[in-house]
C-alpha positions in Angstrom: 191.2 0.1 29.1 192.2 3.6 30.5 195.5 4.4 31.9 195.2 4.6 35.7 198.6 6.2 36.4 199.7 9.8 36.4 203.0 11.6 36.8 203.4 13.8 39.9 206.1 16.1 41.1 207.4 15.5 44.6 209.9 18.0 46.0 212.6 16.7 48.4 215.1 19.1 49.7 214.1 21.7 47.1 214.6 19.3 44.4 211.6 18.2 42.2 211.2 14.4 41.5 208.7 13.2 38.8 207.1 10.0 39.9 204.6 7.8 37.9 202.0 6.4 40.3 198.6 4.9 40.2 196.0 7.5 40.8 194.7 5.8 43.9 198.4 6.0 45.3 198.6 9.8 44.7 197.8 11.0 48.1 200.1 8.3 49.7 203.2 9.5 47.8 202.3 13.2 48.4 202.1 12.5 52.2 205.5 10.4 51.9 207.1 13.4 50.3 205.7 15.7 53.1 206.9 13.1 56.0 210.4 13.0 54.3 210.5 16.9 54.4 209.5 16.9 58.0 212.1 14.2 59.0 214.8 16.0 57.2 214.0 19.5 58.8 214.1 17.8 62.2 217.5 16.4 61.7 218.5 19.8 60.0 217.4 21.6 63.2 219.9 19.6 65.2 222.7 21.6 63.8 226.2 20.7 62.6 225.9 16.9 63.4 225.0 16.3 59.9 227.3 17.7 57.3 225.4 17.8 54.2 221.8 17.1 52.6 223.0 13.4 51.8 223.4 12.9 55.6 220.0 14.3 56.3 218.4 12.2 53.6 220.1 9.1 55.1 219.0 9.8 58.6 215.4 10.4 57.3 215.6 7.0 55.3 216.9 5.2 58.6 214.0 6.7 60.5 211.5 5.8 58.1 212.8 2.2 57.7 213.0 1.6 61.6 209.3 2.8 61.7 208.4 0.3 58.8 210.1 -2.5 60.6 208.4 -1.7 63.8 205.0 -1.7 62.2 205.6 -5.0 60.5 206.8 -6.5 63.7 203.7 -5.3 65.4 201.3 -6.6 62.7 203.0 -10.0 63.1 202.7 -9.8 66.9 199.0 -9.1 66.7 198.5 -12.0 64.2 200.5 -14.2 66.6 198.3 -13.1 69.5 195.2 -13.7 67.5 196.2 -17.2 66.9 197.1 -17.8 70.4 193.7 -16.5 71.5 192.0 -18.9 69.2 194.0 -21.9 70.6 193.1 -20.8 74.2 189.5 -20.6 73.0 189.7 -24.1 71.7 191.3 -25.3 75.0 188.7 -23.7 77.2 185.7 -25.1 75.1 187.4 -28.6 75.1 187.7 -28.2 79.0 184.2 -27.0 79.4 182.8 -29.8 77.4 184.8 -32.6 79.0 184.8 -31.6 82.6 180.8 -31.5 83.0 
């Protein structure tokens, strides 16, 4: 069996990080590195509010985590809505069949 992983370099705040990833995840990791850099740059542009790179990374991490939680909640809400729609459909069918 062939090894389906590779080591890639992701730069964050001009610091290279070697990461071993599955080949199919390479693009996701590269996109994540780009999004982190963009987030850090947005916070850096706000000026002296953040003292150092650690503050910038902490804010970028917080932003990313909030986004992940929102996405997870939205997916759960969509699933709950789907279940509710199924129950309403069942009720509608029952009423239609029994009110004739």
